C-alpha positions in Angstrom: 91.4 89.7 98.4 92.8 92.4 100.6 92.6 92.2 104.4 92.4 95.4 106.3 93.7 95.4 109.9 91.3 96.0 112.7 91.6 99.7 113.2 89.2 102.6 113.0 90.6 104.0 109.8 92.9 102.7 107.0 93.8 103.7 103.5 93.5 101.4 100.5 94.7 101.3 96.9 94.0 98.3 94.8 94.6 97.5 91.1 91.0 96.1 90.7 87.4 97.1 91.4 86.0 95.7 94.6 82.7 95.5 96.5 82.6 97.5 99.7 82.0 94.9 102.4 79.1 95.2 104.9 80.2 97.1 108.0 82.8 99.2 106.1 82.4 102.8 105.1 84.5 104.1 102.2 85.6 107.7 101.6 87.6 109.9 99.2 89.2 113.2 100.0 87.1 115.8 98.0 89.0 118.9 99.3 91.6 119.9 101.7 93.0 123.0 103.3 95.7 123.8 105.9 93.6 122.3 108.7 91.3 119.6 107.4 90.6 117.0 104.7 87.0 116.9 103.7 85.9 113.3 103.2 83.0 112.3 100.9 81.4 108.9 101.4 81.1 106.6 98.4 78.8 103.6 97.9 78.8 100.5 95.8 81.9 99.4 94.0 85.4 100.8 94.8 87.1 101.9 91.6 90.5 100.4 90.6 93.7 102.3 91.1 92.1 104.9 93.4 93.1 106.0 96.9 90.4 105.3 99.4 89.9 105.9 103.2 88.1 103.1 105.0 86.3 103.3 108.3 85.7 99.9 109.9 85.8 97.9 113.1 87.4 94.6 112.1 89.1 92.6 109.4 87.5 92.6 105.9 88.1 91.1 102.6 87.6 93.0 99.4 86.3 90.8 96.6 86.7 91.7 92.9 83.6 93.4 91.4 82.1 93.6 88.0 80.0 96.6 87.2 80.1 100.4 87.3 82.4 101.8 90.1 81.5 104.7 92.2 82.2 108.2 90.8 85.3 109.5 92.6 86.0 112.5 90.3 88.0 115.1 92.2 89.5 112.6 94.7 92.8 114.1 96.0 94.2 110.8 97.3 96.9 109.0 95.5 98.4 105.6 96.1 100.5 102.8 94.9 100.1 99.0 94.4 103.7 98.4 95.4 106.1 99.9 98.0 107.0 103.3 96.4 109.3 106.2 97.3 107.3 109.4 96.7 109.3 112.5 95.8 108.2 115.6 97.7 106.1 116.3 100.7 102.9 114.4 101.4 100.5 113.4 104.2 99.9 109.8 105.5 97.2 108.4 107.6 98.4 108.0 111.2 97.2 108.0 114.8 99.2 110.1 117.2 98.1 110.4 120.9 94.7 108.8 119.9 94.1 111.4 117.2 93.7 110.0 113.7 94.2 112.1 110.6 96.7 113.0 107.9 100.2 113.8 109.3 103.1 115.2 107.3 105.2 112.3 106.1 108.7 112.0 107.4 111.0 112.9 104.5 114.3 111.2 103.9 116.3 112.9 101.1 113.2 114.7 99.9 111.2 111.5 99.6 108.8 109.4 101.8 107.8 105.8 101.7 104.3 104.8 100.6 103.6 101.1 101.4 102.0 98.7 98.9 98.2 99.0 98.7 98.1 102.3 100.7 97.0 105.8 99.8 98.4 109.2 100.7 97.6 112.9 100.3 100.2 114.8 98.2 101.2 118.2 99.6 100.2 119.8 96.3 96.5 118.9 97.1 96.3 121.4 100.0 96.2 125.2 99.9 98.9 125.8 102.5 101.5 123.8 104.4 100.4 122.0 107.6 101.7 119.3 110.0 98.3 117.7 110.6 94.9 117.5 108.8 91.8 116.4 110.7 88.9 114.7 109.0 85.8 116.7 108.1 82.9 114.4 107.3 80.8 117.4 106.0 78.5 117.3 109.1 77.0 120.5 110.3 78.9 122.3 113.2 77.1 125.6 113.3 73.7 127.2 113.1 73.4 129.7 110.3 70.7 131.6 108.4 67.9 131.2 110.9 64.6 132.2 109.5 62.9 134.7 111.8 59.2 135.4 112.6 57.4 137.4 109.9 56.7 140.1 112.5 60.2 140.2 114.1 59.3 143.2 116.2 56.8 141.1 118.2 58.8 137.9 118.2 59.3 136.0 121.5 63.0 135.8 122.4 64.6 133.3 124.9 68.1 133.2 126.3 70.3 130.1 126.3 68.9 129.1 129.7 65.4 129.0 128.2 64.2 132.1 130.0 62.0 134.5 128.1 63.6 138.0 127.6 62.2 141.3 126.4 64.8 141.8 123.6 67.8 140.2 122.0 70.9 140.7 124.2 74.6 139.9 123.7 75.9 136.8 125.4 
């Protein structure tokens, strides 16, 4: 069993498959760029020897599981079962000034420390250098491709205050 501290987010790397406890959400990093790491939620059984991000609100135990683990093909996270010095740049999960994300690991002699049972994002996984990567849960943040009325010339148009206007206007 592995106990995760009571934080909003944590990383995990285990040498065995485990059930995801109730109340815990598990994610992998499916892509990353110079600003954000895109997280993809996984369900069911956590695969062995795989870097995972956990979202939780308490202490949880991860019990060994038998069965087919979640498909995590394309996961960019790496990890280690023991304390390991990683050569080269990478990003570790941290919270700085109440902002949680992946921060550039502090290098000592071109290496950084990854603690036992933790995951990290190697710098080679992102398209450009960055000091911080925020989380992108794949939720919508914009309105795009709005379907218009079939007779657009006679369509009713409103401004952002909800007032009907005669035609589309800037602003």
